[in-house]
N, C-alpha and C positions, 0 to 999 in steps of 0.2 A: 607613837608613830607605827602603823601596821602597812608592811611590805613596802617600808621605804614611801610610804604615802602617809601625807598628815592627815589625822581625824579631827576634822571640823564640827564643832556643835554651833549653830546660829540661830540668835532667836531676835525677838523687839518687843517691846511694851509700849505703854502710853500712860500717861498722868494717873488715871483710875487704876491700873493696875500694878504699877512700879513697885508696889508693895507686896507683893506676889513674887516677884523676880528670884530674892535671894533663896527661897527655898528650892524652887525648882532647880537653880543652878547647883545648888546644895546636892539635889538628888543627880545631876548629871556627873557631878565631882565623885560622887561615891559608887560609879557605877565600877565595874570589875575591871572594864578595859575603859581606861581614864581618855579625853580628848587631849590631842596636844594644844589645842585653843578655843575657848569659847568667847563668841563675839555675843556683845550686847549691843545692837545697832539702835539709836535714841535720835529722835528729831530733836536740834539745837533749836527749831523755830517753837516747838511745842513746848520743851521745858525750860525755855526762857525766861530767867528770873523764879524758876521752880528749884528747890535744893532736893537733889535725889537723899532717899532714905539715910541715914548716916551707917547702920548696919550693912547696907548693901555696898555702900562705897569703901568703907572697911575691909569688906571679906575680897572684892575684886582686888584691893591695894595688897591684898596678903598672899596673892598669887601671880605671878605673872603670866599665867597661861589664860587669865581672865583678861577681857579687854571690855571697855564701854566703848563703843564706836560712835561718835556723833558725826550724825548725818546735816548737812549744811541744806539751805533752802527750803521749797516748799516741802510740805511733810506728806511722805506717800505712804504713810501708814501701813498695813502689812505687807505691802511690795517692798519693803527696806528690810527685810526679812534677810535675804540671801545676795540681791544683786551687787549692795555696796561693797560685798566683802570679796567678791571674785577677782576685784586687780591683785590682791594679795595674796593669790593661792595659784599653785600650779595644776596644769589639767588634770592629771590623774589624780589630785587629792579628795579627800572623800569628805562628804557634806552632810552633816544631820540635821535636819530643820526642826527646831522647836517650838512649842509653844510656852507663853508666860503663863499658865495656868493648867498645866498638866505635867505632873510628877514624872521621872524617869523611874523606871525599876533597876535595882542594881546589874541586872544582866539584858538589859536594853540595848545598847551599842553592841555588847558580845555578839548577840542573836540575830542582830542586823549584818555585822559583818561576816557572821556565818552564811548567812543565806546569800549573803554579796559572793563569797567565795563557791557555794554550790551552784549558783548560778553562773557558775563561769566568768564572772568579773565583768557582764556585758548588758546587765540589767540595773534599771533602780529598783530599788526594795521598797516598795511602798505599804504603809502602816493602814491604811484604808481596804475594804475590801468588796467596797461598792462598784461594781464594772460604771464605767462612763459612756455615754453615748459617744459616736464618729469612732472613728479607727476601727471599722468593722465592730463596735462594742466590745473588744476584747481587752482595753486596756482599763487599768484601774487606777482610779482615782490618786494621784499623789496628793499627801496630807501630811502633817505634822508629825513628826519623829520618823520620816521617810529617809531612807539614804540613795545618795546619787552622788556622781563626780562632776567638777566644775567643767569637763570635757561635753558632757550632756547638755550644758546650757550654753553652749558656744552660739556666739553671733545673739546674744540675748538682746542687747542694746541696739541691733536693727530690727528686733521685733517687737520689743517694751516701747512701744511709741505709747505718748501721752493718754490716747484714747485707751489703751489695754492697763496703764496705771490706774487709771478712772473705777475700773471694775473693782479694784482692790479685790481680787480672786487669784492668789499667788499660785495656789495649789493649782488649778487649772492653767498656768502659764505654765509651769515647770511643766506640767504633762506634756504639752504642746512644744515645748523645746525639746523637750528629750526625743518624742517622736520625730520633731524635723529634725534632729541631728543624726537620726538613723538607729535609734535605739528604741527599746520596750521597756515594761516595768510587770515586776510580777508582786503579788502579795509578802507578805513576810508569814514565816512559819508560827510567831511568837508575836504576840503584844500588836495586836491590830487597836485600832483605837476602841473599838468598842470593848473590845478585854480590858485595856487599860482603865475606863471607865467603870465595867463592871466590876471587875474581878481585881483592881489595884485600888484606884482612887478611893471608891467607895468603901472598901473593906478598911482600910488605913482610918476610915472617917476624915477625908481631906475634905478641907471646908473650901480649896478654891473653885473656881468656877467649871462647871462641868462643857464640855464640848459643844454640847446641843444647845446649852442655853445664851452662849456666847455668838455661836452662829444663828440664833433666831430661829432655829428649824428649819434653817434655807436648805432648799431640794438643789444641788450642785450640777443636776444634769436638766436644769428647766430648757424647755424648749428656745427661747429669746437668747439665752446665754450661749446654748450650743450653737445656735445658727450665727451669733457674731463672731465667736472663736473658729468653728469651720471657715468661715469666709475670710477671716483675717489669716488662718492657716494656708489655705489657697493662694492667697496672694504673695505670702512668704515663698513659698515653694516655686512660684512662678518666678518670682523676682532673683531670688539664692538658690539657683540650680544646683549647689554643689550640696544641699542640705540633702536629707534623707538618699542617702547612697548604700546605708548598711540595710540587709534585708537577715 
């Protein structure tokens, strides 16, 4: 627990990468600052009739802080990484979103928390150093291993429509929710996504899939996506005037 706030790490996976998850979670639990809980959110529909790896199940059963959270209904893919656990958290609880194929360095959680404290606890700490378009071009894309609080995603259930779920772009959705709730984000001072891939995963000979390969080299700031989210964002601001009240 960090200053009376729970530290939560959350991730999702799918059938073709579930065998990566144990080593990823082990890297999380080997951190100098350990999380209070780790949620692995899995689709009941996708895994119906499929057994999870035995060593993964045994590992999660060995520690009450590790939770396999089965999500019923249609599989929302990467969009189920964070939203299904929000009902279990308090507004000030800290969330770090993880990917199922990038390992945590031992001081990643500690360094994110230090950045959060140094930023006056008012910012999301983003792991990506790419500026996004929109928001006057000043906000960095939120991506895996970013730190934010539940309250930064307030009213997510009003914003995250089926149309947004279908984009499968959780990172940009978090970014817009953070902005709509009156917060901004800052890049981290250590362990950006680029540093993780270049200086950590490759150095230790990690065989997990690289960030670039599983995104298919996707350009996050492509115009069509920007236009879609800016349009949705304007609709939300108009409909929920209570949003975007902090500057």
